[in-house]
Residue, then its C-alpha position, 0 to 999 in steps of 0.5 A: m559363237v566366239d569364232d563366228l564373231i571374230r570371223i565376221g569382225r575380221e571380214a568387215l575390217g577388210s571392207d570400206d563399207p560402213v554398213e558392213r562394219r556397223a553390221a559386224r559391230r552389231a553382231i558382236a554386241l548381240g553375241r555378247e548380250h547372249s552370254l557367249v559360251v567361252a569356257a566350253r571351248g577352252y577360251d579365257t573369258f577375259q581374253v575373249d572380252e579384250a579381243l572383242d573390245a579391240l575388234d569393236a574399236a577397230l570397226a568403229v574407225d571410219p575407213s576413210d580416216r585411215e592413213p594410206t598404206 
């Protein structure tokens, strides 16, 4: 589940589609509501929370507000 949420979030980060980005944020929120199984995969709960928080924050930024690279 954690791996899937990270994959979904990373894919959405590469998109300028606000609908895809919102859907990824919603998937992360829903995944967190259902008590992610992290210990069984060897993940540290704190690190998973930090990673998902950072991913959610990055997805919340409007792609049109990013500076051109």
